N, C-alpha and C positions, 0 to 999 in steps of 0.2 A: 698723477693723483688719483682716487676713487671719485673725488667729486669734481676734477674735470672731466674723466668719462659722463660722468651722470650728467652734469650743464650740458656735453654736446649730444648727448641722445637725445635728451627733451628737448633740444632746440633743434633737431632734426626733425623732429615729430611734431612740429609746431605749438611747445608746450612752453609757457612763462618760466623762466628758471629765475630766479633772484639771490643773487652770492654777493654777500658785502665781501670787498677787496677789505685786504690790512692796511690797516691803518691806525692813527693814535687811540682809535676808540673800538673798532674791532680784532680780533684776532682769530677770522676765519682760517685763514693759511692753514697751520699747524692739526685742524682738523679732517679729519677722515685720510689719513696719508694710510698707505697699505701696510707701512712696515715700521716702528721706531728703528731706533739705533741697537737698540736688545733685541731686536729679531720679532717684536711683541706687537699689538695696535691696541688701542679702545675698543671696545665694544661699540656697535652701533643701534641704534632706536630708530625708527620710524615714526611719525605720529602724524594720524589721519586726521583731520578734520575739514568739515564740510564748509566752512567758510571762516573769514579772519576779521570780523568784526572787535568790539573791545567790548563785549559783552558775555555774560552768562557763562556755556560752554566751550566756547571758544577760547574767554580768558578763561577758564580753568584750567586748559589743556597747557597755555601759555604757562601758566606758574608750576603748571607739573615740569615743563620744560626747563624752568630755571632751577628747579632741582635736580633732574635728568642729566644736564649739563655737568655739572660738578664731575660726574663719573663717566661718562659716555658721549659719545659723537650722535648729536642728535638731528635731524632734517625734517622738515614738515613737508607733508602734501596735502594740498589745499583742494575742494572743488571752485571756490569761489574768494574772489581778493575782497580784501580790507584791510581797514588804516593798521591791524595788527601788524601786516607783513615788515614796518617800519621797525615795530619793537622786537619782532624776531631777526631782524637782520641786523641791527644794534647790538644785540645779545650774541652775534657771531653764530645765527643758525639758519643754515639756508632753506631757502621755498620753492617748490616745487607746485605750482597752481595745474595743474593735469586733469581739469574739467572731468568729467564722468567717467576717471581712469578705472573701473572695472569692465567699462564696454572693450576693451582690450586685454580682456583677460589673461590671455597669454604670456601679454608684457609685462601686466602689473605683477601677476606672480612671479617672473621671475628675477623683476625687479626688488621685492619685497625678499625674495630668498638670499639679497646680499646683506640683509642686515641682520644683526643679532637679535631682535626683538620689534614688533609691530604693537602699537597702541594705538586702537579705535574709538575715537572720540565722538560718543551719541550713538543711536539708534538703526541713523541715517545711514551708517557704514556695513549694514547687514548683510551687502552684498560681497564687501571686503572679505567678510569672514566666513560665509561660502566658500570662496575663491580658496582662503590660507588655513578651510579647517583640514585638519588630519595629516599637515605639515613637518617635519621635524624642525620649528621655529616656533615657539613660546608667545600668544600673539593675546591680548589684553584689550576686551571688549567694556568702555567705560558709559556706564548709561545714566541719561540724565532725564530723558523724557517721560512724560505723564502716557494718560492711556489712548488720549487722540491720536497721538503717531504710531501706534503699533494694531488701530484700527484701523488706520492708512494703508499700512504695512501687511496685515493679516494675509495669511498664507504666505507670504512670500518671506517671513523673518523667521529663521530657522528656531527650533524650538531648542533651547540649551541644555533641553536633558537628551538631545540627538547627537552633540557637538563631541569632538574628540578629547583628548587630553589635553593636547596644547591651546584649547580656548578658553580663557581667563576669563569670567565675567563678576563684573562691578559696577556696583549700584550707587548714585550720588546720593544718596538719602533715602529715611524710611518708605517716605512718598512712592519713590520708583520703588522700592522692595514689595510694597504692595502692591502695586500693576502688574510686576512678574509676578508675583505668586497666584494672582487672578486670571491672568492671562496664559502663563506656561505651569501652574503649580510648580515655580523653580525657586526656590530661597537661597538669592545672592548673597555676597557678603557687601559691606558697604565699604565706601571709600569716598571721605567726606573731602569737598573743595578744599584747597586749603586759600589762605589769604593773606597778603602782604600787608605788613603793619606799615601804618601812615606815618610820614616824616613831619613833624611840626613845622618845619622850616616851610617846607610846597606849601602844606596849607595857610600858614599865617601869608605868605609871599603873597595869594592868592584871595584872601581874606579881604584885600582889601578893596577888591570889585565886587564884592557881594554886597545887594542892595537888602538881605534883611536885615531888620532892626531888632534888637533884644531887648531894650531898654525902653518899650512904648508904653505910657502910662495912660490907665482908662480910668472915669468916674470917678468916684470919691474913693474909692478902693485903696487906691494907687498901688492896682494889682498890670503886674507886669504881663502885657499879652502872649500867652501861649502860643508859639509857632509850629507848626507842625509842614512838613513836606509831603505829596504823593508824586513820585516817581516815574516814568514808563512808558511805551507805547501808549499812544489814545485808543483802547480798544473794548470790546466788550471782555474778554480773557480776564483783562488788568482791573477792569472793574471802576475805571474814576466815576461813570453814571451811580453806582451805588453810594459812592461819598458823597455826592454832587446832591443824593436827593437827601438823605442824612445829615447835609449842613442845612440842607432848606427847611427841614423841618426842627432845627434845634430851637431853643427857647432863646428869643429877642436878647435875653441877659447872657445868657452864655455863645450866639453868636459875638457878643462884643468881648469876648473873652479867648478867641481860638481863630488865629487869620491862617489860613492856606495858600499853599505855592507850589502852583503843578508843575510839574517837569518835564515835558516830553516831544516827541519828534513829529514835527507839525508838517511833515510831506508825508510819509508814511502814517497813517493814520483812520480809524472807524469817524466817518464824520458826523456820526449822530452822536457820537459821543462827546467828540473835541466840541461840535454845535453845543453841548447841556455846559460844560465847564467854561467857556466862554460866555454863557449867558451870565451862567453867575459870576464871572468876574464882574460883568458889567452891572450885578444887580446888588454886590456885595464891597464893602469897602476895605476890607480883611482876604479879600482872595485876589490870587494874582497867577500869572499863567505866561513860564518863560520858555523858549525853548531848548532841546538837548542840546549839552554843551560839553564839551571835553570833562572828563575825569575828575582831573585836576580842580577845575574851576566847581563841578556839583559837589565835593568833599568840603570845598567853603561853605558851603550852602549847610550841608549837612552839620557842620563845626557850628556854624552861628543856631541852627533852630533846635528846637527843645528836642523834635524825637519826625518820624515818617510814618503814616499809614500804608499799608498795603492792605486792599480793598479785590483783589484777586477774586475772580470766579475759578480760577485753575491755575498754581502756579508752585514747580516745583520746588524751587527755590528760589527766593529771593536778594541777590546780592547786594540789592540796595537798603533792605533790612539789616543784612547781616553786616553790612558796612556802619550801619547806625550802630550797631548793638557792640560794633568794636569800640567806636566812637563814645559809648557810655552815654548813648542818650535811649529816649522812651520808643517802644514800638507797638506798633497798635496793626494786630493781622488777622485775617479771616480765618478761619478752620481751613480752607483751601489753599493756604500758602504753606508751604513745606516748613516753614521756620517755624510754625505753630506746634510742630512737633517735641520745639523744645521751650516752649513758654507756658511760664504757670499763669495765670491768671490773674494779675492784681500786684504779681512778686517781683518778674523779671519782664513785663511788659501788659500788653492785654488782648485777649483773643477774640470774635465775635464771630456770629455765625456766618457764614460766608451768603450773599446774596439775599444778604435784610438788610435792608437801610434803616430800618426799627432798632433794630437791636444795635446796629453801629452808633446810631444818634442818643441809646443811652449810656454804652460804652464813652462816648464822646462827653457827656456827661459826667458821668463818674471818676474819668481819667480827671477833667478840670475839677473836681469838687476835691480828690488827692494829689494837687498839682504840689503840694508842698514834700507829695512823695517820690516825684520823678525822678529827682537826682539819685534818689537812692534804688529808684526801679532800673535807672540806665546801669549804674553798677553793677547791678547782679547781671542784668544782660552781657554785659563785656564779660561777664565770668565763663557764659556759653559759649564766647567767640575762642575765648581762650582754653575753654576745656574738648572743642572739638575740631574747632576750625581755624587755630594760628599755624603757622609755618611749622614750627617745633615737630607738633602733631604731624602735621600733614607730610611732613620729610621722612618722620618715623613710621607712618604709615606706607607709605611710597615704595618706602625700603621694606617692607614686610611683605606687601601684596603685591611687587612687580618687581623690583632690582634681586630681590635675592632669589627671584627665579631665569636669571639674566645671565650671573655672574658666576 
């Protein structure tokens, strides 16, 4: 079988090859068979990912793989490992950790030609685009990154206008399309990410462990404390320091009405930003910090909170914000967050100027003063998810922009 041959080839080269064996939960064995009894076979798609974390672009590619596997045999080639490998294997999708595969140009080119289509996820796979350019093989380049990544690869990333007809470029949102216009004068079509709807039962099971209490009472006004989250790696790019400064300058009566929970990776962090967050936690009774947690546990936090704040200095699309929009929560986003393109201030969320703590403070005050509107704002936010990011819309767009070119 094709899959056995690939496994042998890659193990001989010292690569890690993962393939779930057939059992009660996986059905890998029928995949990648050279021919079916009718003399034909399912077409094959190779997915290229830079890593396998359960975040951002890798997670977006996994969602695409779940759509593609309904019609194609799918294999993943990754540069680095991560927890997402288990999800692929549970879905019956084999994974090859080939490291810097582009350095073996001839081997990779020969390997890719055994598929009927290739999807390169993120701009970081530009070496693969160069290698595959002009082959009789449809290649789809899904770009998610902001301008800094293009600056890093300037002079090496190929100009889209110079690529042959077999290379199809897609961007993950308007933010990235603007970057492509600025860098290359190229107007790329948008393929928004898709997001699986959340299962209520799963959330209910984890909510029991969630410490967020949505029923606190303050003062004589008998008002519930609003609880908002800030989720992401502690870094200047994510901008938690901006939120810290905004909260510190809130009038006392507003601090008493707003609780903040920071959730982030405490191992990979910017020390100054992390220090500012922890100092705020020590000073303010309604501020808390939690380490990064599995997605399902995080969803329990989202479901019990009133909303989420993204104070990023630069972020193409916040998946955390998108998940909260799906859950009908109120979202506050900086103008440097890609989600801001979908937010009408005060209608389906709040938007504030990036890198401006005082404007964020004023936005928080405005949001607290209009607290009776938050449920309606959250419902309006969920309509954006349904219109642009639901699985129904995503599957339709994948068919139109990818599978119709392969079938």
